[in-house]
N, C-alpha and C positions, 0 to 999 in steps of 0.2 A: 395386766398388772395395774394396781391402783396407783395414781400419780400423787406425789407428796402434797400438791396443791389441794387435791380433793380431800385428803386426810385432814389438812390444816383447816379447811372450811368446816368439815364436819365437827371438829373439836371446837371451833369457834361458835357453831350453832348451839352445841350442847352447853357451853358455858354461858351463852346468852340466856337460853331457856332457864338453866338452873339459877342464874343469877335473878331472873325475873320472878320466879317462885319464891327465892329467898327474900326478895325485897317485899313481896306481897305478905309473906308469913311474918316478917319481923316488923314491918311499918304499918300495913294496912289490917293487921289483926285477923287474917284469914287463918283457917286451920291447916294442918299439915296435907290433908287430902285434897282440899280445895287448891292449895298452892302447887301441889303436884301435878293437878289436872290442868291448870293454867300453864304451867311450865310445858306439860307435854303438848298442849294445844299450840302454844308458840314455836315449839320445835317442829311440830308437823307443819305448820305453815312455812317456816323458814326452809324445810326440806322441799316442799312442793315448788316454792318460788325459785329456789336454785336449780331444781330438775328442769322447770320450764325455761329459765334463761339459757341453761346450758343447751337445751334442744333447739332454741331459736339461733344460738350462735352457731351450732353445728351445721343447722341448715343453711346458714349464709355462707359458711365456708364451702360447703359441698357445692351450693350454687355457683360459686365463683370458680371453683376447680372444673365443674362441668363446662362452663363458658370458655374457660382457657383451652380445655381439651377440644371443644368444638372448633375454636379458631385454629388450633394447631392441626386437627385433621383437615379442614378446608384448605390451609396452606399446602399440606402435604399432597393433597389431592391435585391442586394446581401445579405443583412441582413435578408430579408424575405425569400429568398430561403434557407438560412442556417437554419432559424427557422423551416422552413417546413421539411427539411430533418431530423432535430433533433426530431420533433414531430412524424415522421413516425417511427424512431428508437425506440422511448419512447413507441409508441402504440404497436409495434411488441413485445418489452420486457414485457410489461405489460400483453399481451395476452398470452405469454409463462409462466409468473410467475403465472397467475391465474390457468392455467391448473395444473402446478406442486404444487400449493399451496393447491388445493383440495386433491391431494394424500397425501401430508404431514399432512393434517388435519386428514385425516382417520388413517394414521399410528400413529399419536400422540394420538388419541383417543384409538387405540387398546393398545398403551403402557400404558396409563392412567389406562385402566382396569386391566392389569397385575399388575401395581404398587398397585392398590388396594387390589388385591388377596394377594401379597406380604406381605403388612402391616397387614392384618388380620392374615396371618400365623405367622409374627413376634409377634404380640400382643398375640396370643395364646401361644407361646413359652416363652415370657417374663412372662405371668401370671403362667404357670406351674412351671418356674424356681423359682419364687418367693414363691410359695407354698411349695416347696422343701425346701428352706432356712428357712422359717418361721417355718415348722414343725420339724426341726432338733434341738435335744437337746444338742448336742455338737458342736465343731468348725464346721465352714461351710466346708464340704467335697467338693470334686471335683463333679461339676455338670455335668450330662450327657444331651446332647441336645435331646429334644423329636423328635419323629419321623416327618420326613417332615421339619425340621428346618435347617438341615445341608447344604441345598442349599441356604439358606438366609444369615446366619452368624455363625461363629464358636464361640460358648461360653465355649467350654470345658476348654481351656487354653490360656493365652496371649501369643502373638508371642514373640519369643526371640529377643533381640537387635541384629540388624545386620544380622538376619537370612535372606536368600535370598529364594524366593520361588523356588520350583523345576520346570524346564523348561517343558513346555507342550510337548506332544508326537508330533513327526514329522508327518506332514500331506503331502499328495502328492499334485501335482499340480492341480488335479481335485477338490480337496476339497478347496484348496486355491482360485481357480476361482469361486467356488460357494460362498465362503465367500465374495469374492470381489464384485460380483454381488448384493448379499443381502445387503452388507454394503452401496453400492451407491443407491440402491432403498430405504432403511431405514435412509439414511443419517447418517452413523455411522462412518464417517471418521473425527477423532478428531484431533485437532492441539495442539502441544506441542511446547513451546517456551523456547529457551536457550539464555541467555543474552551474548553480546559481549561488553567487557569492554575496556576502555582506560588503557593503561599502561604508568606510574605506578600508576596513581590515582585510578584506579579500579572503574571508574564511567560507569554505563550502558549507552552505546550509541546506540547499536541496539539490535535487537532481531531477531534470526534465526527461522523460523517456521519449524517445522518437522511434517510430516504426520503420524499418527497411524491409524490403521484399527481395528475395533472391530467386531468379529464374533457373531453368534446368541447367544453364551454363554458369551458374554462381555469379552472373552479373547482378550487381545491386541496382534496384529500382527504388527511387526515393518516394517518400509518401505522397508528394504533390503530383506524381505522375501516375498513381494508381487509385488514389482516393475516390476521385469522381468515377471511374469506372467500377469500382467495388460498390459504391452506393447504388449506381444505376442498376448494377447486377443483383442486388440484394445480398451481397456478401461481406458488407462492412461490419455486419453484427458478429459474425465470426471472427473477423480480425480483431475487433475491439475486444472480444472475451479472451482471445489468446493473448493480446498485449496485457489486458487487466490482470491476468493469471500471472504473467511474468513480472509485472510491476510490483505485485504483492510479494512474489519469491525474492525479488531483489531487495525490496524495502525490509524483509525480515533478516536477510543476510547483513544488511547496512546497520540495523538496529542492534545486532550483536555486538558491533564494534562501537557504536555511539547511539545514544537515545536521541540527540538533538539533530536529527537528519530526517528528510522527508523526500518524497517522489511525486512529481506532477506527471499525471497520467492523462492523455488526451483521449476524449470521447467525441463521437460524431453525433451530429444533430439527428441524423436518421436513425441512429441506435437509440437516441432518447426519445424519439417518436414512434418506434416500433414495439408494440407491447411484448411481442414474443422474444424479440432480442433483448429487451430491457429486463424482462422477468428473470432471464439467465443472469445478467449482469448484477441485478439487485439481490438475487439469491446468494451469490458468491459475495458480494459486498457485505450483506448481513451476516454471514458466517465469519467475515474477517473484521467486524466492526471495531474490534480492539486496536486495529491500525487506524482508524478513522482520523485521529489528530495529525498523523503524519503522512496520508495519502490524500492528495489534492486533486480533484477531478478538473480538467481544463476544458473549456469550451470556447467557441469563437464568439466575437462580440455580435456578429450578425445572428447567431444562434438566439442569444439572449434578447435581441430585439424583435424577434419574430416567434416568441413561444406561443404555441397553442394550448388549448385546454389539456390535452394530453401530456404535452411536453412540461407544462407547469406542475401537474400533478406528480409526474414522475421526479422532476426536480425536488419538490416538496418532500417526496418519499427518501430521497438521498439525504436531504437535510435533516429529516427526522432520525436517520441512522447516525448523525454526527459527522458527516462528510462535509468538508468545505470546498468551494469552487474557486476557479481562476479563470480570468477572461484574456485571451490573446487575439492576435489579428485585429488589433485595434486600428480603425481607419480615420477616426476624428475623436476629439477630446469632448464631445457632448456627452457627459457622464452624469447620471443621477445616482450619487453615492448612497442616498438614503434608500432608493428602491433596490440597489445591488445588495446592500447590507441586510435588507429584509429577505432577500433570496439566498443568504449564507455566502455571499461572495467575499473571499478572503484576500485575493491578490488580483491586481490588474497589471497586464504586461504592456508596455507601451515602447514602441522603438525609440531609441536615443535620438535618431535624427528628427523624429516628430516632436519630442520634447524641446529640443533646441532650435527648431525651425520657427523664425519670428513671423513668417507668413501664416503658418498654421496657427500661431497664437492669436494672431489679429481677428481670426474668425470664431473664436471662442469667448465664452463669458468668464473664464478664470485664466490667470496667468499659471503657467507651468510651475513657477516657483511656489505658488500657493496651492497646487493640486495635491501634493503629498500631505500637508497638514489637513486639508479638507477630507481626504479619503481616510487618514488616521483617526479623525474624529468619529468615524462609523466603523472603525476596527478593520480597514482594508490597506493592505500594504502595496506601495507602488514599486514596481520592478521595471528597470530600464533594461531592454533587450537589444540584441543586434549591436553590441558595443565593440568596436573594431580599433579604436585609437585611444592613447592615454589622454589626449586633450578632451575627449569626450567625458572621461571619467572626472576630470577636474571641474568641467562645467556643471556636471549633473550633481557633484556635492553641494553646489550652491543651491540646488533646488531640493536638498534634503531627501534624496533618493536613498532608500535603505538596501535594496538588492539590486545587483546587476548581473547580466548574462550576455555572453557573446564570444566570438572567436579570439577577442583579446584574452580572455581568462582560459578558455579551452574549447576546442571544437567537439561536436558530438562524436563519441568514440563507441566502439562495439564492446559488448561485455566480454570479460574474460571466460575462459572455459568454465562450464558449470555455473555460469552467472556470477562469478565472484567479481567483485568490485572493491576498490579501496576508497577510503574516505580521508582524503587529506585535510589537514587543518587549515591550510592556506594554499592559494593557487601559485604555481610557478611562474617566473616572468615570461614574457612573450617570446624571448629568445629561446628559453628552454623548452616552451612548448613546441616552437617550430622545430627544434633539433630532435625532440622526442616523438614527434608525429610519425606514425607508421607509413611506410611506402603503400601506395595502391595496389601493387603487385609484388609478390616475392621475387627477389633477384638473387640468384646463387652466387656464391663466392668461389672462384676457381681454386684457391689456395685451401679453403676449407673442404672443397670437394676432393682435393688430391689427399689431404691427411686422412680422409675416411674411405679411400679407394678400396683397401682391403676389406673393410667392413662390407662395402657396397658389393664387392665381387662374391662375398659369401652369401649376401642376400639374394644376389641374382642366381647363383647356383641352387639355392634352395627353393 
């Protein structure tokens, strides 16, 4: 279909040629034939000029369109290649998860069977306990647990307030190594969370994830008791991967309730220097790089001071993915803030006692009161940890410390079932924390057992 602009241009060219012939006929004295020939010649030149100009313009438009199409095709090819790489990584992870999932299902089935046996034993002990209470004619005497119930729950007497359990017997490295291997196979590495609060508001801003290990008897082994053995046996990489996975799961649940919350996850120097273990960690962290602003990877001060070429390259890889770092286990205040900032360090944890120790300050080049401002100029926040008294908080406020962590605010506590955790807007007072702290071992309530005796008998019969 001919466009209106083309028709308009044709009419204009005809008018121009006719006008030229009329001018030559009337003013130049040419004959009608000569004027008509000149007019036709001018019209021919105008038509040729218009055709050539339109062809050049169309060629330019087509060239730009082809260039745009080439760029779009190249972008599409890059995206297809990226999607293919991601699909291969997902398929590899799914195949690995399926193999480990079958082993976990078998272990879970075994644990369910053991729980069923324990429930029957508990129901039998509760029924016997209720029979003793009902048959007594005097005030309820002290009840003795029946045979076989002592390993389930202690019902002889309630635990005294503030009483601490006696520490378990010291075990050698061989026993710890066996416990570590069994815990890794049975996935008995638990995660404890300790809040980090803002000062002086005391609002929870971060959580530090602390790993605990349970042996075959469900006795808790702290990280300080098994880390060295796990590093020597080459098992710390598996532990760090499990802890990192659970930290990401916890962080996702926390961010559903509040976006202004983060998690500190400890990584070992051995994992940072082991290419095989680190490759697993970095693949997982790259897949979850959307959480990088809220997931802080924590290393010891000694690790940063003895970085080798491999460790430095691995640390730079994590920084390129957008992850920030934290330094703990600080032994002195000889800190190069510029160098730490260049390595993407965002937080430094220093014990409150070290910040307030005048003898420690005399051996440093900067006073603790100026340390927070110095670190802040390089984008590093100072965290005072191991705070146990209100007096320490008052003194630290004079040092412009932004964050605090310690038993004064809350001790490390295990995750709730399914990893659910709550995000309080402010920490409770110390008295409330002490009152709400869970007991180290469950203690049965005789009155509650008596009220549920009928239910226990039915469970024992079934």
